[in-house]
C-alpha positions in Angstrom: 0.9 -0.3 28.5 -2.2 0.3 26.4 -2.1 -1.7 23.1 -2.5 0.5 19.8 -2.8 -0.9 16.6 -2.1 1.0 13.3 -3.8 0.1 9.9 -1.9 1.7 6.8 -3.8 1.9 3.6 -2.5 3.5 0.6 -5.1 5.6 -1.2 -6.2 4.4 -4.6 -2.7 2.5 -4.8 -2.2 1.3 -8.3 -3.8 4.6 -9.7 -1.6 6.8 -7.5 1.5 4.9 -8.5 0.5 5.8 -12.1 0.1 9.4 -11.6 3.1 9.8 -9.5 5.1 8.0 -12.4 3.6 10.1 -15.0 3.1 13.6 -14.3 0.6 14.2 -17.0 -1.7 12.0 -15.4 -1.9 14.0 -12.2 -5.3 15.7 -11.6 -7.2 13.4 -14.1 -9.2 10.4 -13.7 -7.1 7.3 -14.1 -8.4 3.8 -14.3 -6.2 0.7 -13.9 -7.4 -2.5 -15.2 -7.9 -5.0 -18.2 -8.4 -2.6 -21.5 -10.6 -5.1 -23.5 -14.2 -5.8 -23.5 -13.6 -8.3 -20.9 -11.7 -6.4 -18.6 -12.6 -5.0 -15.1 -11.4 -2.1 -13.1 -8.5 -2.9 -10.7 -8.6 0.4 -9.0 -9.1 4.2 -10.0 -7.8 7.5 -9.0 -10.3 9.7 -6.7 -10.8 12.0 -9.8 -12.5 8.8 -11.6 -14.5 7.9 -8.6 -16.2 11.3 -8.8 -17.7 10.0 -12.2 -19.1 6.8 -10.4 -16.2 4.5 -11.4 -15.4 1.8 -8.8 -13.1 -1.2 -8.2 -14.3 -4.5 -10.0 -16.6 -2.6 -12.2 -16.6 -4.0 -16.0 -14.2 -1.7 -18.0 -16.8 -1.2 -20.5 -19.3 0.4 -17.7 -16.0 2.7 -16.6 -15.8 4.0 -20.0 -19.3 4.8 -20.3 -19.2 6.8 -17.0 -15.8 8.4 -17.7 -15.1 8.3 -21.4 -12.3 11.0 -20.8 -10.4 8.8 -18.3 -6.8 7.6 -18.8 -6.8 4.2 -18.9 -3.8 2.0 -18.2 -2.9 -1.7 -17.7 -1.6 -2.8 -14.5 2.1 -2.7 -13.9 2.4 -5.5 -11.2 6.2 -5.6 -10.8 6.1 -1.7 -10.2 3.5 -2.0 -7.9 5.7 -4.7 -5.7 8.4 -2.5 -6.0 6.8 0.6 -4.2 5.0 -1.8 -1.8 8.3 -3.2 -0.8 9.6 0.6 -0.1 6.4 1.2 2.1 7.0 -1.9 4.2 10.7 -0.7 4.6 9.1 2.6 6.0 6.8 0.6 8.3 9.6 -1.7 9.6 11.5 1.3 10.7 8.7 1.9 13.3 8.0 -1.4 14.4 8.9 -5.0 13.5 5.5 -6.3 14.4 4.1 -5.5 11.0 1.3 -7.7 9.3 1.1 -6.9 5.4 -2.3 -7.7 4.2 -1.9 -6.9 0.4 0.4 -4.6 -1.6 -1.3 -1.7 -0.4 -2.1 -2.3 3.2 -0.9 -3.5 6.4 -1.4 -3.9 10.3 1.4 -2.4 12.8 1.7 -2.7 16.4 2.9 0.5 17.8 2.2 -0.3 21.4 5.7 0.1 22.4 6.6 3.6 20.7 5.2 5.8 23.8 8.9 6.9 24.7 9.7 7.9 21.3 6.5 9.7 20.3 4.1 11.9 22.2 1.2 10.2 21.4 -0.1 7.5 18.7 -1.4 10.4 16.5 2.3 11.6 16.3 3.3 8.0 15.4 0.7 8.1 12.7 1.8 11.8 11.1 5.4 10.2 11.1 4.4 7.2 9.2 2.5 9.3 6.6 5.4 11.7 6.3 7.9 9.0 5.7 6.0 7.2 3.2 5.3 10.5 1.3 8.8 11.4 1.4 10.0 7.8 0.4 7.5 7.0 -2.3 5.6 10.3 -3.2 2.3 8.5 -2.2 -0.2 9.5 0.2 -1.4 7.0 3.0 -4.6 6.8 5.1 -3.8 5.8 8.6 -5.9 4.4 11.3 -5.4 3.7 15.0 -7.1 1.8 17.4 -7.1 -0.7 20.3 -7.4 -3.4 17.9 -7.2 -4.7 14.3 -10.9 -4.1 13.6 -10.9 -0.7 15.0 -7.7 0.4 13.4 -9.0 -0.8 9.8 -12.4 0.7 10.4 -10.3 4.3 11.4 -8.4 4.3 8.3 -11.4 4.2 6.1 -13.2 7.1 8.1 -11.3 10.3 6.6 -9.9 9.0 3.2 -8.1 10.0 1.2 -5.2 11.3 3.4 -6.8 10.5 6.4 -5.5 10.0 10.1 -8.2 9.1 12.5 -7.8 7.5 16.0 -10.7 5.5 18.1 -9.8 5.8 21.9 -9.7 3.2 24.2 -13.0 3.1 26.2 -14.9 5.1 23.6 -15.6 2.5 21.1 -19.5 2.9 21.4 -19.4 6.6 20.7 -16.9 6.3 17.8 -18.8 3.4 15.9 -22.2 2.8 17.3 -23.7 5.2 14.6 -22.2 3.5 11.7 -23.8 1.3 9.5 -23.6 -2.5 10.0 -21.9 -2.9 6.8 -18.9 -1.6 8.4 -18.6 -4.7 10.5 -15.7 -6.6 9.4 -17.0 -9.2 7.2 -20.5 -7.8 6.6 -21.2 -8.1 2.8 -24.3 -7.0 0.9 -26.4 -10.2 1.7 -25.5 -10.2 5.3 -26.5 -6.9 5.6 -29.8 -7.3 4.0 -30.5 -10.2 6.5 -29.4 -7.8 9.6 -31.7 -4.9 8.4 -34.5 -7.5 8.1 -34.1 -8.1 11.8 -33.8 -4.4 12.7 -30.2 -3.9 12.8 -29.1 -1.0 10.8 -26.5 0.5 12.7 -23.7 -1.1 14.5 -25.1 0.3 17.9 -28.2 -1.8 17.1 -26.4 -4.8 17.8 -24.0 -3.6 20.6 -27.2 -2.9 22.8 -28.0 -6.6 22.8 -27.5 -8.6 25.9 -25.7 -11.4 23.7 -25.4 -12.6 20.4 -28.2 -15.0 20.5 -30.9 -12.5 18.7 -28.4 -12.5 15.7 -28.2 -16.1 15.0 -31.5 -16.2 12.8 -29.8 -13.4 10.6 -26.2 -14.3 10.5 -25.6 -17.8 11.8 -22.3 -19.0 13.0 -20.9 -15.4 12.6 -23.2 -13.9 15.3 -20.7 -14.1 18.0 -17.9 -12.5 16.2 -20.2 -9.7 14.8 -21.6 -9.1 18.5 -18.0 -8.5 19.9 -16.9 -6.5 17.0 -19.9 -4.4 17.8 -18.8 -3.6 21.3 -15.3 -3.0 19.7 -13.8 -6.3 20.9 -11.2 -7.8 18.5 -8.3 -10.1 20.1 -6.6 -11.2 17.1 -2.9 -10.5 17.4 -0.6 -9.1 14.8 0.8 -11.8 12.7 4.1 -10.2 12.1 5.8 -13.5 11.6 3.5 -15.0 8.9 5.5 -16.0 6.0 4.5 -15.7 2.3 3.0 -18.8 1.1 3.2 -18.3 -2.6 4.7 -16.3 -5.6 2.9 -16.5 -8.9 1.6 -14.6 -12.0 -1.4 -15.3 -14.2 -3.1 -13.5 -17.1 -6.5 -13.2 -18.4 -6.9 -12.9 -22.1 -8.8 -10.7 -24.4 -9.2 -13.5 -26.9 -8.9 -17.1 -25.9 -5.6 -19.0 -26.7 -5.6 -21.7 -28.9 -2.2 -21.7 -30.8 0.2 -24.3 -29.3 3.2 -22.0 -29.9 1.7 -19.1 -28.5 0.5 -21.0 -25.3 4.2 -22.4 -24.9 5.4 -18.8 -25.2 3.1 -17.9 -22.4 4.7 -20.7 -20.0 7.9 -19.3 -20.8 6.7 -15.6 -20.0 5.4 -17.0 -16.5 8.4 -19.0 -15.7 10.7 -15.9 -16.4 8.6 -13.3 -14.5 7.9 -15.8 -11.5 11.6 -16.9 -11.2 12.8 -13.2 -11.3 10.3 -12.2 -8.3 11.6 -15.2 -6.5 15.3 -14.1 -6.7 14.3 -10.5 -5.7 12.9 -11.9 -2.6 15.8 -14.5 -1.9 13.2 -17.3 -2.1 13.1 -20.7 -3.6 10.2 -23.2 -3.7 9.5 -26.7 -4.0 6.0 -26.8 -5.4 5.2 -25.6 -8.9 1.7 -25.1 -9.8 -0.1 -24.1 -12.8 -3.7 -22.9 -13.5 -5.9 -22.8 -16.5 -9.4 -21.3 -17.2 -11.7 -22.4 -20.2 -14.0 -20.1 -22.0 -16.9 -21.4 -19.8 -14.9 -20.5 -16.7 -14.0 -24.1 -15.8 -10.8 -23.8 -14.0 -8.2 -26.6 -13.6 -5.1 -26.5 -11.3 -2.0 -29.0 -11.2 0.9 -29.2 -9.1 4.1 -30.8 -8.6 6.5 -31.2 -5.5 10.3 -31.4 -6.3 12.7 -32.7 -3.8 14.8 -29.4 -3.9 13.6 -25.8 -3.8 14.3 -23.6 -6.9 14.1 -20.2 -8.2 15.3 -21.3 -11.9 13.3 -20.0 -14.8 14.1 -23.2 -17.0 13.0 -25.6 -13.9 9.8 -23.6 -13.7 8.9 -23.6 -17.4 9.8 -27.6 -17.7 7.6 -28.6 -14.7 4.7 -26.3 -16.0 4.7 -27.5 -19.5 4.9 -31.1 -17.9 1.8 -30.3 -15.9 0.0 -28.7 -19.0 0.6 -31.5 -21.3 -0.7 -33.9 -18.5 -3.8 -32.0 -18.5 -4.5 -33.2 -22.1 -6.7 -30.2 -22.9 -6.3 -28.4 -26.4 -7.9 -25.3 -25.2 -9.0 -22.6 -25.9 -7.8 -21.0 -22.8 -9.2 -17.8 -21.1 -6.6 -17.7 -18.5 -3.1 -19.3 -17.8 -0.9 -18.8 -14.9 2.2 -20.1 -12.8 2.8 -20.0 -8.9 5.5 -21.4 -6.7 5.2 -22.3 -3.0 6.8 -24.5 -0.5 9.5 -21.9 0.4 10.5 -23.7 3.9 9.6 -27.3 4.0 11.7 -30.0 2.5 9.7 -33.0 0.8 11.1 -36.4 -0.3 10.3 -36.8 -4.2 12.6 -37.8 -7.2 14.1 -34.5 -8.7 13.5 -33.6 -12.4 16.6 -31.8 -12.6 18.9 -32.8 -9.8 22.1 -31.2 -10.8 21.0 -28.0 -11.6 20.3 -26.8 -8.2 23.9 -27.3 -7.0 25.0 -23.8 -7.8 23.4 -20.2 -7.9 22.1 -19.2 -11.3 24.7 -16.6 -11.8 23.4 -15.8 -15.4 20.0 -15.0 -14.2 21.3 -12.9 -11.2 23.3 -10.9 -13.9 20.5 -10.3 -16.2 18.4 -9.2 -13.2 20.9 -6.6 -12.3 20.9 -5.3 -16.0 17.1 -5.2 -16.1 17.1 -3.2 -12.7 19.8 -0.6 -13.9 18.4 -0.3 -17.8 14.9 -1.4 -17.8 13.3 -4.8 -18.6 13.8 -4.3 -22.4 17.6 -3.9 -22.3 18.0 -7.8 -22.9 15.8 -10.7 -23.7 15.3 -14.0 -24.9 14.1 -14.9 -28.5 11.0 -16.3 -27.2 10.4 -13.3 -24.9 11.1 -11.1 -27.8 8.6 -12.8 -30.1 5.9 -12.4 -27.5 6.4 -8.9 -26.8 5.8 -8.4 -30.6 2.6 -10.3 -30.5 1.2 -9.0 -27.4 -0.5 -5.7 -26.6 -3.5 -6.5 -29.1 -4.9 -9.5 -26.8 -3.7 -9.1 -23.2 -6.5 -8.4 -20.7 -5.7 -8.4 -17.0 -2.3 -9.6 -15.4 -3.0 -10.7 -11.8 -0.7 -11.4 -8.9 -2.0 -14.4 -7.1 0.9 -14.3 -4.3 -0.4 -14.7 -0.9 
C-alpha cells in the first residue's frame, strides 16, 4: 500500500473567519493584528495581500500600503472554535491526524483507497466538508510524505488542490527555488545561492550532501534528502497538547498595580475556561512578563494536583509575580498551564479545592456559550472591559 500524506492549510485563516462572520467584510482587504503603533499583522486576506500587506509586517506599514483596509483585533477564542470544527472534519477521514497549528494539519490517508477512487478524490471531499461545516476555504496538498504534502498545499493557493505523485518528485519540485525546502530561511537561501544552488534540482543532482556542508553545516544531509523528495518522518497522530495559555502585548506599558492585578485575573479566567473546554487539567502554572527593553522573565510552580480552576490559576500567578519583585512597567503579561498527564509530588497550595468539579464555572461556561461572553461577568472582569479597548495591542495564544 502506497503511503499518502495530506496537508490541509486554511487560506488566510484569521482573516477568512472575520470575513465569514461579517458579511460586510467580504471582498474587502481585511487585516488582523494589533492596532496600535506597536502592532503587527497576524494575517490578512488575499485582497489585502494585493496591496503588499504581509504577515508579521508592522501595522503602521500595513496602513500605509492599504489605508482603506478593515483592521480588526484577533479573536483567539473564535479561531479556536473554528479550528476545532475543522479537526472534527479531518478526524472523520482518518484517526492519524497531526495538527500543526490552528489552521493547518497533516493527515495520513493511505488507508482510504477502498472508500475513494483516488487521493485527489479524498482531497476534494475534505475541502467540500470543511466548506460545508465552516464556510471557509482550505488548500490541500497530497504527496508521499510530509514535506511533499506541505509543499503541494502551497503551490495553488488559494483554494488549491495539488498532488505530487510517487516516483515523480524530481519533475514536480526540481525547478522550485531552494527556499521551498523545509527549513530554508532567507539567510540559508543566500548561503546556498552563494554556492551556486538556486533551485532544488541543483542540490538533488549532487552525488551526496558533502558539497552542501560549507553553506548549511549540519543541515546539509537533511536538505539533500528533501531535495530528492525523501522525508521519513511519521505522522505524530498521538502527540498530546503540551500547554494552554494566553498572553497580551500592550499599546502602553502597564504600571498601575491594580491594573496589573486585573490582567492576572483576566488571564486566569480565559485560560481556565479553555482548559475546561478541552477537558484538561494541569499541574504546572507559568507566568511570563516582558519589560519595555524586551527583557523577558518567566516563572512557574508545580502543584501536587491538576487543576482547571480560575481562582487557583490567579492565586499561583500572583504568587509567582510577587516573587519576581519587579514593579514594571510591563510590555507583555501572560499565563500558561502545562503538565496535563504527569503526577508530581509537591505540597498543594489549595488541597481541598480539587475534591469536586467546579459546578459554578461549568454553569457560567454554558451561559457564555449560549448567550455570549458578556452575559455574566465578575466585577473585576467588568471593570477591565470598561478600561480596555484603548491600550490592548495584540492577544497571542502560546498554546503548544
